[in-house]
Each structure stands twice: as structure tokens, then as C-alpha cells.
C-alpha positions as CSV (number, residue, x, y, z in Angstrom):
1,M,0.0,0.0,0.0
2,V,1.3,3.4,-1.0
3,K,2.3,5.8,1.9
4,R,1.3,9.4,1.0
5,A,0.3,12.7,2.6
6,F,-1.8,15.4,1.0
7,I,-1.7,19.0,2.3
8,V,-4.8,21.2,1.5
9,T,-4.3,24.9,1.9
10,G,-6.6,27.8,1.2
11,L,-5.1,30.5,-1.0
12,G,-7.7,33.1,-0.4
13,Y,-9.6,34.6,2.5
14,G,-11.1,31.3,3.5
15,D,-14.2,29.6,2.1
16,E,-12.3,28.4,-0.9
17,G,-13.6,24.8,-0.8
18,K,-11.0,23.1,1.4
19,G,-13.7,20.9,3.0
20,T,-15.0,19.5,-0.2
21,T,-11.4,19.0,-1.5
22,V,-10.4,17.1,1.7
23,H,-13.6,14.9,1.5
24,W,-12.8,14.1,-2.2
25,L,-9.2,13.2,-1.4
26,A,-10.2,11.1,1.7
27,A,-12.9,9.2,-0.2
28,K,-10.8,8.7,-3.4
29,H,-7.7,7.5,-1.6
30,R,-9.4,5.9,1.4
31,A,-7.4,8.0,3.8
32,H,-7.1,6.6,7.3
33,T,-6.7,10.1,9.0
34,V,-7.4,13.7,8.4
35,I,-4.9,15.9,10.4
36,R,-6.2,19.3,11.3
37,T,-4.1,22.4,11.8
38,G,-5.2,26.0,12.5
39,G,-8.3,26.6,14.6
40,P,-12.0,25.9,15.0
41,Q,-13.1,28.9,12.9
42,A,-13.5,26.5,10.0
43,Y,-16.9,26.1,8.4
44,H,-16.0,23.3,5.9
45,R,-19.1,22.2,4.2
46,V,-19.2,18.6,2.9
47,M,-22.0,17.1,0.8
48,T,-21.8,13.5,-0.2
49,Q,-23.2,11.9,-3.3
50,N,-25.6,9.9,-1.1
51,G,-27.2,13.1,0.2
52,R,-25.5,13.6,3.6
53,E,-24.3,17.0,4.6
54,H,-22.3,18.4,7.5
55,I,-20.3,21.6,8.2
56,H,-17.0,20.6,9.8
57,S,-15.4,22.9,12.3
58,Q,-12.9,20.6,14.2
59,F,-13.6,17.1,12.9
60,G,-11.8,16.4,9.7
61,S,-13.8,16.8,6.5
62,G,-13.3,13.1,5.7
63,T,-15.5,12.0,8.7
64,L,-18.6,11.2,6.6
65,S,-16.5,8.8,4.5
66,G,-15.2,7.0,7.7
67,T,-11.8,8.8,8.0
68,A,-10.4,9.4,11.5
69,T,-9.5,12.9,12.8
70,H,-6.3,14.0,14.5
71,L,-6.2,17.5,16.0
72,S,-2.5,18.2,15.8
73,K,-0.2,20.2,18.1
74,N,-0.6,23.0,15.5
75,M,-4.4,23.2,16.2
76,V,-6.2,25.5,18.7
77,I,-9.2,23.5,20.0
78,D,-12.6,24.4,21.5
79,P,-13.6,21.5,23.7
80,H,-17.3,22.5,23.9
81,G,-17.4,22.9,20.1
82,I,-15.8,19.4,19.6
83,L,-18.4,17.8,21.9
84,T,-21.3,19.6,20.1
85,E,-20.0,18.7,16.6
86,G,-19.3,15.1,17.6
87,E,-22.8,14.7,19.0
88,A,-24.2,16.0,15.7
89,L,-22.2,13.6,13.7
90,K,-23.2,10.8,16.1
91,Y,-27.0,11.4,16.2
92,Q,-27.7,13.1,12.9
93,H,-25.4,11.0,10.7
94,G,-25.3,7.8,12.7
95,I,-21.5,7.7,13.2
96,K,-21.8,6.0,16.6
97,E,-18.1,5.7,17.3
98,V,-17.2,9.2,16.2
99,F,-15.3,10.1,19.4
100,L,-13.3,6.8,19.1
101,M,-12.2,8.1,15.6
102,L,-10.8,11.3,17.3
103,T,-7.3,11.8,18.7
104,I,-5.9,15.1,20.1
105,H,-2.3,15.9,20.4
106,E,-1.5,16.7,24.1
107,D,0.2,20.0,23.1
108,A,-2.9,21.4,21.3
109,L,-3.9,24.8,22.8
110,V,-7.3,25.0,24.4
111,I,-9.7,27.9,24.2
112,T,-11.5,28.6,27.4
113,P,-14.9,30.4,27.8
114,F,-13.0,33.4,29.1
115,H,-10.9,33.7,26.0
116,A,-14.0,33.6,23.9
117,M,-15.7,36.2,26.1
118,A,-12.7,38.5,25.9
119,N,-12.5,38.1,22.2
120,R,-16.2,39.1,21.8
121,L,-15.9,42.1,24.2
122,R,-12.9,43.5,22.4
123,E,-14.7,43.1,19.1
124,L,-17.8,44.8,20.4
125,S,-15.7,47.7,21.8
126,R,-14.4,48.5,18.2
127,G,-17.9,49.5,17.2
128,S,-18.1,50.1,13.4
129,E,-14.4,49.3,13.0
130,R,-14.6,45.6,13.9
131,Y,-11.9,43.3,12.5
132,G,-14.4,40.6,11.5
133,S,-13.5,38.1,14.2
134,V,-15.6,34.9,14.4
135,G,-15.9,35.5,18.2
136,I,-14.6,32.0,19.3
137,G,-11.4,33.2,21.1
138,V,-8.6,31.8,18.9
139,G,-6.5,34.9,18.8
140,E,-6.9,35.6,22.5
141,T,-5.8,32.1,23.3
142,V,-2.7,32.2,21.1
143,L,-1.6,35.6,22.4
144,D,-2.0,34.5,26.0
145,A,0.0,31.3,25.4
146,E,2.8,33.4,24.0
147,A,2.7,35.9,26.9
148,Y,2.0,33.4,29.7
149,P,3.3,30.0,28.4
150,K,3.2,28.3,31.8
151,E,-0.5,29.3,32.3
152,A,-1.6,28.1,28.9
153,I,-4.1,25.3,29.0
154,R,-3.3,22.4,26.6
155,A,-5.1,19.2,25.7
156,R,-3.1,17.3,28.3
157,D,-4.7,19.4,31.0
158,L,-8.3,18.6,30.1
159,G,-8.9,15.9,32.6
160,H,-6.1,16.9,35.0
161,H,-6.8,17.8,38.6
162,G,-5.0,21.2,38.1
163,L,-7.4,22.3,35.4
164,R,-9.6,24.3,37.8
165,E,-6.7,26.3,39.1
166,K,-5.5,27.2,35.6
167,L,-9.1,28.3,34.6
168,E,-9.3,30.5,37.6
169,V,-6.0,32.2,36.6
170,V,-7.2,32.8,33.1
171,R,-10.5,34.2,34.3
172,A,-8.9,36.5,36.8
173,R,-6.5,37.9,34.2
174,K,-9.3,38.5,31.7
175,I,-11.3,40.4,34.3
176,R,-8.3,42.6,35.0
177,E,-7.6,43.2,31.3
178,L,-11.2,44.0,30.5
179,E,-11.8,46.6,33.3
180,E,-11.6,49.6,30.9
181,I,-13.9,48.0,28.3
182,S,-16.3,46.9,31.0
183,G,-16.5,50.5,32.3
184,H,-17.7,51.8,28.9
185,I,-20.4,49.1,28.1
186,E,-23.3,51.3,29.2
187,N,-22.2,53.9,26.5
188,W,-22.5,51.4,23.7
189,P,-25.4,51.2,21.2
190,E,-28.3,49.1,22.6
191,D,-27.6,45.8,20.8
192,A,-23.9,45.9,21.6
193,R,-24.7,46.9,25.2
194,E,-26.9,43.9,25.7
195,K,-24.3,41.6,24.3
196,G,-21.6,43.2,26.4
197,R,-23.7,42.8,29.6
198,R,-24.2,39.2,28.9
199,E,-20.5,38.5,28.3
200,I,-19.6,40.3,31.5
201,F,-22.2,38.4,33.5
202,Y,-20.7,35.0,32.5
203,L,-17.2,36.3,32.9
204,N,-17.8,37.2,36.5
205,N,-19.9,34.2,37.3
206,P,-17.8,31.5,39.1
207,D,-20.2,28.8,37.8
208,T,-18.6,29.3,34.4
209,I,-15.5,27.6,35.7
210,Q,-17.5,24.6,36.9
211,W,-19.2,24.3,33.6
212,A,-15.8,24.4,31.8
213,V,-14.3,21.8,34.1
214,E,-17.2,19.4,33.5
215,R,-17.2,19.9,29.7
216,F,-13.5,19.6,29.3
217,G,-13.5,16.5,31.4
218,V,-16.2,14.9,29.2
219,L,-14.0,15.5,26.1
220,A,-11.0,14.0,27.9
221,S,-13.0,10.9,28.8
222,R,-14.4,10.4,25.2
223,S,-11.4,10.9,23.1
224,A,-7.7,9.9,23.1
225,I,-5.2,12.5,24.0
226,V,-1.9,11.4,22.5
227,D,1.8,12.3,22.4
228,A,4.3,12.9,19.6
229,D,5.4,9.2,19.6
230,Y,1.8,8.1,18.9
231,V,1.6,10.5,16.0
232,T,4.9,9.4,14.6
233,Q,4.2,5.6,15.0
234,R,0.5,5.1,14.8
235,I,-0.6,7.9,12.4
236,L,2.2,9.0,10.2
237,G,4.1,5.7,10.5
238,S,1.1,3.8,9.1
239,R,0.8,2.8,5.4
240,G,-1.9,4.5,3.4
241,T,-3.0,8.1,3.1
242,V,-3.3,11.0,5.4
243,V,-4.7,14.4,4.5
244,F,-3.8,17.6,6.2
245,E,-6.7,20.1,6.5
246,Q,-5.9,23.7,7.3
247,S,-8.3,26.4,8.5
248,Q,-8.9,29.7,6.8
249,G,-6.7,31.0,4.0
250,I,-3.2,32.4,3.4
251,L,-4.6,35.9,2.9
252,L,-5.7,35.8,6.5
253,D,-2.4,34.4,7.8
254,R,-1.0,35.9,10.9
255,W,2.1,37.3,9.2
256,H,1.2,37.3,5.5
257,G,-2.4,38.5,5.8
258,F,-3.5,42.2,5.6
259,H,-3.4,43.3,9.2
260,P,-5.5,43.9,11.3
261,Y,-7.9,41.8,9.4
262,T,-6.1,38.6,10.1
263,T,-6.1,35.5,12.2
264,K,-3.5,34.7,14.9
265,V,-2.8,31.2,13.6
266,R,-0.6,30.3,10.7
267,T,-2.4,29.2,7.6
268,I,0.6,28.2,5.4
269,P,1.6,24.6,4.4
270,E,4.6,24.8,6.8
271,M,2.2,24.0,9.6
272,A,1.7,20.5,8.1
273,L,5.3,20.2,6.7
274,S,6.8,20.8,10.1
275,I,4.8,17.9,11.6
276,L,5.9,15.6,8.7
277,R,9.6,16.6,9.3
278,E,9.4,16.1,13.0
279,S,7.9,12.6,12.5
280,G,10.6,11.6,9.9
281,Y,7.8,11.0,7.4
282,D,9.1,8.9,4.5
283,G,6.0,8.8,2.2
284,E,5.1,10.8,-0.8
285,V,3.9,14.4,-0.1
286,K,1.6,16.4,-2.4
287,S,0.5,19.9,-1.5
288,F,-2.5,21.5,-3.1
289,G,-3.7,25.1,-3.0
290,V,-7.5,25.7,-3.2
291,L,-9.3,28.7,-4.8
292,R,-12.7,29.4,-6.1
293,A,-13.1,30.5,-9.7
294,Y,-14.0,33.9,-8.2
295,F,-12.9,35.5,-4.9
296,T,-14.8,35.8,-1.7
297,R,-14.3,37.5,1.7
298,H,-16.3,37.1,4.9
299,G,-16.2,40.3,6.9
300,A,-14.1,43.5,6.9
301,G,-10.8,44.2,5.2
302,P,-9.5,45.2,1.8
303,F,-11.1,43.4,-1.1
304,V,-9.7,44.9,-4.3
305,T,-11.9,42.9,-6.7
306,E,-15.2,43.1,-4.8
307,C,-18.2,43.2,-7.0
308,P,-21.7,43.9,-5.5
309,V,-23.4,42.4,-8.6
310,L,-21.6,39.1,-8.0
311,T,-22.4,39.2,-4.3
312,K,-26.1,39.2,-5.2
313,Q,-25.7,36.7,-8.0
314,F,-23.7,34.1,-6.0
315,P,-25.4,33.7,-2.6
316,D,-23.6,31.0,-0.6
317,A,-25.2,28.0,1.0
318,T,-22.9,28.1,4.0
319,N,-22.0,31.7,4.4
320,G,-24.2,34.7,4.9
321,N,-24.2,37.8,7.1
322,H,-22.5,36.5,10.3
323,S,-23.3,38.2,13.6
324,W,-19.6,38.5,14.4
325,Q,-17.8,38.3,11.0
326,G,-20.1,40.5,9.1
327,P,-21.3,40.2,5.5
328,F,-20.2,37.7,2.9
329,R,-18.7,39.5,-0.1
330,V,-17.9,38.2,-3.6
331,G,-15.6,39.6,-6.3
332,I,-13.9,38.6,-9.5
333,F,-10.9,36.3,-9.5
334,D,-7.8,38.1,-8.2
335,A,-4.6,36.8,-9.9
336,V,-2.5,39.4,-8.1
337,Q,-3.4,38.1,-4.7
338,A,-3.4,34.5,-5.8
339,R,0.2,35.0,-6.9
340,Y,1.0,36.5,-3.6
341,A,-0.7,33.7,-1.7
342,I,1.3,31.0,-3.6
343,E,4.6,32.9,-3.0
344,S,3.7,33.3,0.7
345,A,3.1,29.6,0.9
346,G,6.6,28.9,-0.4
347,G,6.1,29.1,-4.1
348,K,5.9,26.1,-6.5
349,E,8.0,24.0,-4.1
350,A,5.2,24.3,-1.5
351,I,2.1,24.3,-3.8
352,H,2.4,21.5,-6.3
353,G,-1.1,22.0,-7.9
354,L,-4.2,24.0,-7.8
355,V,-7.8,22.9,-7.0
356,I,-10.3,25.3,-8.5
357,T,-13.9,25.1,-7.1
358,C,-17.3,26.6,-8.1
359,I,-16.5,26.5,-11.8
360,D,-20.1,25.5,-12.4
361,R,-21.2,28.9,-11.1
362,I,-19.1,31.0,-13.5
363,A,-20.6,28.9,-16.4
364,E,-23.8,30.9,-15.8
365,L,-22.0,34.2,-16.7
366,P,-21.5,35.7,-20.2
367,A,-17.9,36.3,-19.3
368,W,-15.4,35.2,-16.7
369,N,-13.6,38.3,-15.4
370,I,-10.2,38.2,-13.7
371,A,-7.9,40.9,-12.4
372,K,-4.4,40.3,-13.7
373,S,-3.2,43.6,-12.3
374,Y,-4.2,46.7,-10.3
375,D,-4.2,50.4,-10.9
376,A,-3.0,52.7,-8.1
377,S,-1.3,56.0,-7.7
378,P,2.4,55.6,-7.0
379,K,3.5,56.2,-3.4
380,N,7.0,56.9,-2.1
381,D,7.3,53.4,-0.7
382,D,5.4,51.7,-3.5
383,L,8.2,49.4,-4.6
384,T,8.6,48.1,-1.1
385,F,5.1,46.6,-1.4
386,F,4.4,46.1,-5.1
387,S,6.0,45.0,-8.3
388,R,4.9,47.1,-11.3
389,T,5.0,46.7,-15.1
390,K,3.5,48.7,-17.9
391,K,0.3,46.8,-17.1
392,G,0.2,48.2,-13.6
393,I,0.7,46.4,-10.3
394,T,1.1,42.8,-11.1
395,G,2.5,41.5,-7.8
396,I,2.6,42.0,-4.1
397,V,6.1,41.7,-2.5
398,V,6.3,38.9,0.1
399,T,8.4,39.3,3.2
400,R,8.9,36.5,5.7
401,G,9.3,38.3,9.0
402,T,7.4,38.0,12.3
403,G,6.8,40.3,15.2
404,N,6.0,44.0,15.4
405,F,8.0,45.0,12.3
406,Q,6.1,42.5,10.0
407,R,2.8,43.4,11.5
408,E,3.4,47.2,11.0
409,R,4.5,46.4,7.4
410,Q,1.3,44.5,6.7
411,E,-0.8,47.3,8.2
412,K,0.8,49.7,5.7
413,L,0.1,47.2,2.9
414,T,-3.5,47.1,4.0
415,V,-3.9,50.8,3.6
416,L,-2.3,50.7,0.1
417,L,-4.6,47.9,-1.0
418,Y,-7.6,50.0,-0.1
419,N,-6.4,52.5,-2.7
420,C,-6.0,49.9,-5.5
421,S,-8.5,49.1,-8.2
422,A,-8.7,46.0,-10.4
423,R,-7.8,46.0,-14.0
424,V,-10.4,43.6,-15.4
425,S,-9.5,41.1,-18.1
426,P,-12.7,39.4,-19.5
427,Y,-12.8,35.9,-21.0
428,E,-15.9,35.1,-22.9
429,I,-17.7,32.0,-21.7
430,P,-18.0,29.5,-24.6
431,S,-21.4,29.6,-26.2
432,G,-23.8,27.1,-24.6
433,G,-21.8,27.2,-21.3
434,K,-20.6,23.6,-21.6
435,L,-18.8,22.8,-18.4
436,E,-16.0,21.0,-20.1
437,D,-15.2,24.2,-22.1
438,V,-15.4,26.4,-19.1
439,I,-13.1,24.0,-17.1
440,N,-10.5,24.1,-19.9
441,L,-10.7,27.9,-20.1
442,C,-10.1,28.3,-16.3
443,S,-7.3,25.7,-16.3
444,R,-5.5,27.2,-19.2
445,V,-5.7,30.8,-18.0
446,L,-4.8,30.1,-14.3
447,K,-1.8,28.0,-15.3
448,E,-0.6,30.8,-17.4
449,E,-1.2,33.5,-14.8
450,L,-0.1,31.6,-11.7
451,N,2.5,29.2,-13.1
452,V,1.1,26.3,-11.2
453,P,-1.0,23.5,-12.9
454,V,-4.6,22.9,-12.1
455,V,-4.9,19.3,-10.7
456,M,-8.6,19.2,-10.0
457,A,-11.7,21.2,-11.0
458,S,-14.9,21.1,-8.9
459,V,-18.2,21.7,-10.6
460,G,-20.5,20.8,-7.7
461,P,-20.6,20.0,-4.0
462,T,-20.1,16.2,-3.9
463,E,-17.2,13.9,-4.6
464,K,-18.7,12.9,-8.0
465,D,-18.5,16.5,-9.1
466,K,-14.7,16.5,-9.0
467,I,-12.7,16.3,-12.2
468,E,-9.1,15.3,-11.8
469,F,-6.3,16.2,-14.3
470,T,-3.5,13.7,-14.7
């Protein structure tokens, strides 16, 4: 039996079709495990050819085809969310042993209710200038773990007798940190004020700790919390196929995304590759980048190719106006940012092929519009951020730093992107809108523009709607 690993990475702002891609790979290759990295902000919708449908947040998107899930050390987990999702898979889809199909690395960071409350209160305090957070507490958890590593709660702590004490420390710290915000809640608009009051009530309520201790303990009793040796020997040491499923997209990456509209986790293939290296993996590795045939963005932030007409024309079954993220926005395909995402991922050495989804939707259009370049007034530091030709801005410069310098640089880039406009290149959809012709058009143009081959085209939600190129 062949030993192989697939890495599935979103090259946009999320919502590219990672879930349906992972499901297809898991079903086609009978993968034994999907390994998750990132966080629980995922809303990876899977629809099977026999009519089952589930939106995966923490369980891998191969679950409906019988594939096990491993939440890796590079995953931030929400225990209550795992239990809720697992119960839905068990009772709605009849996967009775779903928790026996789940392993969690002992080093996985754990989101507490207090991180989530702090996240939502900070977002509410920003008023009309929200960042578009999902409101789960991922960023709050990551930043706390960096600032207070000894106090961080990890999966190994879930059923441990010292859990309550750690939760009390986190709660006390969040109460202190949020004193100023708490003092201004009564000045907020009515809707935000009511939400803020509710968050403060549960933050100050000592019963919240007892609830967390009980829920975390339930997860520890239902799933296997494993160490690095288990991953090396039992998961990556086994013959067969594993699929790495990442959350969100590279354009939201902590250091490559356009700050402050970013996540605090890393969304690049390196999160999977580092696990493979540490385990001494000796199988074949293929890494795929996923994009829709048009661009989308959920929530605030720069979106150069946004098109209100397409937003109305392409409503999304999974995504709508989210109470925390904000509106779901649609635009034409952005080759400039796709190039940037591929380079940020590590270039052709890190992205071996492209998966293009939602091609069936653009077949409805008279023309497929893409942005090969941008227009923008030159700035003094323009060449620090962009590459220009006679065609305008054709690329965004990638830097690989971390920390304050990189964050400040990305903030400047965000401002510049708000002042860019797309140069539209239209491609006429072949008469009759035959899917085969539209697929060939997309594949040819994107290979030319992005210099990476298209390996799969998706023309519908199920595994039978996937067309593989050899």
C-alpha cells in the first residue's frame, strides 16, 4: 500500500472549498486520517453523493467517509465545540463511534470560555471598526499562550486535577484586562450593550469555571489525548493516506495577511510540513492550494476585486451575514493576490497543484472576469510593497518576517490595498456554457497566470462533481 500525505491549503480569505477537497481526497484514496491544523473557525461544508451534509469545524472533512481525525499540536481547539459537533455527527449522521475516531495531540492549545468572552468584548468595543472576528477566542488564546506560556491550557490538562486552578488564573486575568472595556459598556449602542452585559455576567460568574471543568472532562473521557510518539508511529508511521486540512486561507495568515484583518494562527503549508519533518515521514507528499473561480471574503478588510453584482448573483449555502464576522462578499478572480498567496506559501515548491472550485457557477455568466493587475497612484514606498510593469501592479512583495516589524508592514500594505482598483480582463464563456469548455478555459488561464498547474476542478458540491487532471 502506498504511503502518502496530501496537504490542503486555502489560497484566499477562507471559504475556498477546502472541506469538499479534503472529502474528495479522503474518499478517493481511502485516507485513514485527516490531520487538522489551525483553529475551530472553519466552516468546511461537505455534501456527499448519497445526500449527507455536514459543516465541519474541528472534525476532519473526511469524517462522513469514515476517516479518523487527529487534532494536531498546531491546532487550537474548542472542547465544547468538539463535543457539540461530535454529537451532531453521532446522532444526525449515525456515526456512533465518532469520538473513538478522534485523537488530540497533548500540546494542542485549548480555548477557554474566558478567551471567547474577551474576544467578543474586544470586538464589540471596536464599534463600526470591527476586524471581523468569528468570536470564538482563537487569537486571544494564542496571544495568551505566548505571553504566559506556563499558564496556557493544553489538551493534556483537560482531565487533570490542576485544570480548575488554571481556569481561575485565566478568568482573573481577563477580568483585569477588560476593566476599561467593562466601564464603557453602558455607553455602547443598545444591541452591543446587551451583548456586552451578557458577556460580563458569564465572565464574572464563578459557575462558568465549573461548567468548563465538566465539559473539558467529558471530552478527555471520550477521546484519546496522545503524544508525539503516537503521531509518529500510529498515524504517520502507518501505510496508506493522510490528509492535512488547514483552516482559513493564506490571505488571513498571521504574518502574510493584511493586518489587522487577520487570524492569529498560521495558515501556510509549513504547519503541516513541520509535523511531517518532526515525524521523519518517508512517504510521498503532495501539496494543493485551493481557490474558487471567483474570490470571496467574509467580513471586513481590503477586497480589491469586490463586485456587489456578483455578491447578489452568487449567494452562498454556508456563508451569509454572520453576527460577528459581518457580510459575505464576492468579487472577480484576483490573480495578483493568488500569486501573492502562492509565494507566501513557499512558491511552487510548497504548492504543487491548484484545486479550482465553483467553476459551475461562473458557467452561468456571459464572461469570466479576472484581475491580472491593479491600478493605483504611485507612493513613495510603493516598490517596497508592489511589483509594477506597464500593465500596472502585477504582484505584491512577500516578506517572511514575524513580530512587530512585520505586523506594521502588513498594516501599511492594507492601507495601500484600499487605494488599489482592479484592471479587469474578461474571458468570454464559450457559447452554450458547456462545463468542459469552461473548465478548460479556467485551467489554461490560471496555469498561465499563476505558473502552477490545475490538478482538480470542482463543478458541484459532492465527490462525484470533481474532475481530476493527470
